[in-house]
N, C-alpha and C positions, 0 to 999 in steps of 0.2 A: 307180579306183585301188584297189589292194588295200591292205588294212591291214598295215603293216609290223610292228606289234608289238601284242600286248594285255597288259596289266598287270593281273593278278589281285591286287587288293588288297582285303583284308577291312577291316571297320571297325576303329577304332582299338582298341578294347576286346577284341576277338576275334582280333587280328592275332598269330599266333604261328609257330613254326619250322616248323608243316606248310604254312604257305601258299606257294603255288606261282606261279611266273610263267610263262605259256606264251606262247611267240613262234612265230608261223607263219613258216615259211621264205619269205623275200621272193622275189618274181620277180628273175631276173638281170637283166631288161630295165626294171625300174621304178626309179624315184628315190625315196629316202624322203622323206616329207612333212615329217617333223620329226625332231629329233635330240634324245635325252634325255642330259644331261650327268651322269655318275656323279660328278662333283665338285661338282654344284650342291647346297648344303646344303638348298635347298628341295625337291629331288626326293624322290619317295617311297622310292627306293632308299637315299637317305642318311638319312632319317628311320628306315627300317627297321634299318639297320645301327647308327644311333645307339641304338636300343633293345636292341641285342644279338640281333637276329633274323636268321637265316639265310635268304637268298632263294635258291630254286634255280629256274634257268631250265631249262624244257623245251621244246625246239625239235622240235616235232612237228605234223604237219597234223591228225591226228584225234584227238589226246588230249584228254580232257576233265579239266580241273582240279578238284582237290577244294578246295572252299572251306573256310576255317578255322572256320566256324561250327559245324558238326555235329561234325567231328573234335575241335575243341578242347573242345568241350562234353563230349563223351565222356571224353576224356583227364582233364579237369578233374573229372569226377564220379568217375572211378576213383581219381584222386589223393586227393579228399576222403574217399572210403570208407577208402582205405588209411591215411590220416592219422588218421582217428577210430579205426580198429582198433588203430593203433599207440599212440595216447593211452590207449585202453582198457586195452591190455596193461600199459602202463607205470603206470597207476594201480592196476591190481591187484597188479602187483608191489610198488608202494610200499606198499600196504596189507598185503600179507604181510609185508613187512619190518618195517613198524611193530608188526604182531602179534607177529612173533618177538621184536622188541626188547623188547616189553611183557613177554613171557613170560620172557624172559631176565632182565630188570629185576627182576620180582617174584621169581623164583628166588635172585637174588643177594641181595635184600633179605631173604628168608627164611633164607638161608645166613648172611648177616651178622648177623642177629638171634640166631641160635643161636650163632654164633662169639663174639659180644659176651657172650651169657650164660654161655658156657662160660668165657671169659676172667674175668668177674665172679666165678665161683664158684671158680675156681682162685686168683684173687687174695685174695678175702675169707675163704676157708676158713683159710688159715695165718694171716691177718692177726687173726682172732678169737682165735687161740691166743695171739697176742702179749699181749692184755689179760688173758688167763687166768692167765699164769705169775706175774705179781706177786701177786694174791690166794692163788694156790696156794702160793707160798713163805711168805706170812705164815701160812696155814693150817698148814703144816708146823710152823712155829715155834711156834704156839700149842699144837698137838698134843703136841709133845714137851716144851715147857717145862711145860705143864699137868699133866704126870705127876710133876713134881718139887715145886718150892717154891710156894706160893700167892702169896707176896709177888712172886716174880719173875713170875708169870704176871700179877698185877695191875700191875706196872711195865712189861710187855711192851706194854700196850694204849697208854699216852701215848707209849711210845717209838717204836713203829710209826707212830702218827698223827703224830708230830712228823716223822719222816723222810718218809713219804709225802706228807704235805700240803706240806712245803716243797719237795718234788720238783715239786708241781704249779705252783709259782710260775715254774718254768722250762719249763713246757710250751710257752711260746711258741716256744722254740727248735726244737721238733719241727715246730710248724706253719710257721714261716718257712723251714725247711730243705726240707720236702717241697714247699712252694708254690714256692720259687725254683729248686729242682732240676727240678721238673716243667716250669716255663716254659721254663728253659735247654734241656732236652732236646727240647722241641717246636721249638725254633729250630734243633736239631741242632747246637748249639755246644758241643762238648766242652770246650774251654778256659774258657768261662765256667762251666760245671758245676764244674770243677776249682777255679777261683778261689773260687767260692761255698762249696764244701766247706772250703777252706782257711780262710776267714775265719770261717765258723760253728763249725768245730771249735776255732779259736782262742778265740771267744767261749765255747764250751761248757766249754773247759779253764779259762778265766779263772774263769767263774762257779763252777766246782767247787772251785777253790782258795779263792775267797771263801766259799763255804758251809763248807769245811773249817775255816778259821780262825774263821769266825762260830760254828760248833758248838763249837770248842775253847774259846773265850774267853767266850761267851754262852750256851752250851747249858744249863748248870746254872740260871742265873737264868731263863732262858725256861721251862724245865721247872717250876721251883718255882712261877712265876706261872701256868703252864698247869694244874698239877695241884692247886694250892690248898694252904692252910696245914693243913687236916684230914688230908692224906694225905702229909705230908712222909716218912713212913717209907719210902715206895717210891720217893722221888726218887733215892737213890743208885744204886739197881739200874737205873732208867731211863736215868740219866745214863751209866752204863757202857755200856748198849746203844747210845745214840746217838753216843757218842764213839767206839766202834769202828766202827759203821757209817759215821760221818762220814768215815773214811779213804777211802771209796770214792766220795765225791762227784765228783772229777774224771773217774774212769773211767766213772761212772754217766751223767753229762751228756755226755760224748764219745760213749758208747753210744747215747744218745738221738738225737743229731745223726746218727751213722752209721745208725741204725735208720730215721730218717725219710728220709735220703737214699736208702736201699735202696727204701723203700716209694714215694717218688717216682719210681724207675726200674722200677716195677711188679714189684719183687722182694720177695715176703713170706716166701719159704722161707728165705732167708739169715738174717733175723732170728729167725725161728721156731726154726731149728736152734740158734742161740746161746742163746736163752731156754730151750729144752728142756735144753740141756746144763747151763745154770746152775741149773735147777730140780732136776736130778738132783744135782749137786754140793751144792746147798743141803741137800737131803733126807739125803743121806750124811753131810754134816758135822754137821747136827743130831743124827743118831743116834749119830754116833761121839764128838762132843765133849760133848754134853749127857749122853747116857744112859751111855755107856761110860766116858768120863773125867771126867764130873761137873763141867763147866764152867758148867753151868747157862746163864743168859741171856747171859753173856759168850760162851760156845760158839755159842749161836745167832747172836749178832751177828757172830762171826768167820766163821761158814759163809756167812751172808748176804752179807758183804763181799767174800769170796773169789769167790763166785758171780757177783757184779755186775762184778768186775774181769775174770773170764774171758768173760762175756757182751760186755763193752765191747771187749775184745780181738778176739774173734771177729767182731764187727760190723766193726770197722775192717779186719780181714783180708778180710772179705766185699766191701768197697769196693776194696781193692787188687786182688782177683781181677778185678774188673770193669774194670780198666785205669786206675784213678785212684790218686793218691798221697795215702793218708789221712794219712801222717805229716808232709806238708808244711802248715805253719801259716802264715798271713799275717795281718798286723795290719789290720783293716778301716779304711777312710777314713770321713770324716764323711759322706759321700754314701751309702756302704754302710750305715752306722749308721741314717741317715734311712729308707733303703728297708726294712731290717729292722723299725725301729720302726712304720713305716707298715703292714706286714703283721701284726706281733705284738702291737701295743698293744691291740686288742680283745681277743684272746685272754687277754693278761696281765691286764687288768682283771677279765675273767670268772672266771680262776683265782684271782685275789685275793679275790673276793667267796666263792668257795668255801672258802678257807682261813680 
């Protein structure tokens, strides 16, 4: 009896889509010896289909089947080589990308470093000028007064020391302002910056009036104790100087707050312009009032007082141009005072030790 079918089944590990089933054409007079059910789960056909393998039947008498062993091995080797080549190409691409990213990062770091250095120079250059304007005005006063009365020149020393050193006591306002404004700007909270400016300007104005009245009523006694009993002849001239300059205390302290706020906003040009203008006014005022009009030490005091008022106004105007309302004042709450005290207390103690 002729065989009705041949099933070409490879081993389970090498069975793939290239496996072929060759079935010889049965004789029309013969009866099949057995029957394979395609619905039997245990049949090899069902197992092959369950693995997702396509079985191709070839009905031919003389065709030889290709077993899955050699063909599948070649295909597997080709696929492995292609996969390795693809992985190598991907690895090379990743290395090139990492190298390019490293080069770009180093370039950005160098660019960022130079940019930061430029920003530091642009900011600190004008800021240095802020601290030169004060000594420059005192130098102008001394030079002009020195060409007149020797008594007034002697009285100018304790008068300027009194005004400058008492100003150091309120340096905590500058430190607190720049600190709080910079933190609020880092949070990008403009409303908080406006509120802090309002309360700090109020504190500066209040301290200015306190110093004005303190100078008015206690300035003479303080100067007498400071100068000493052996030099009482210069006390009247020195008292005249501090009384006139004392009128500028509110404007001076408000100007300090506004100046520190501008520095906290990374703006050093605005305060520098204000102090440059005030220095020019002071110099012209000294020459005009002291040398030409003969007001002596009183003229120097008036020139300095006017220059400080102008500087304070220009610094307030600089804040207004930045979009803030520097004329809006707010009474600080107890928590605000605690915050300011926590920032300014160490600076206050340090400045008091200098005084």
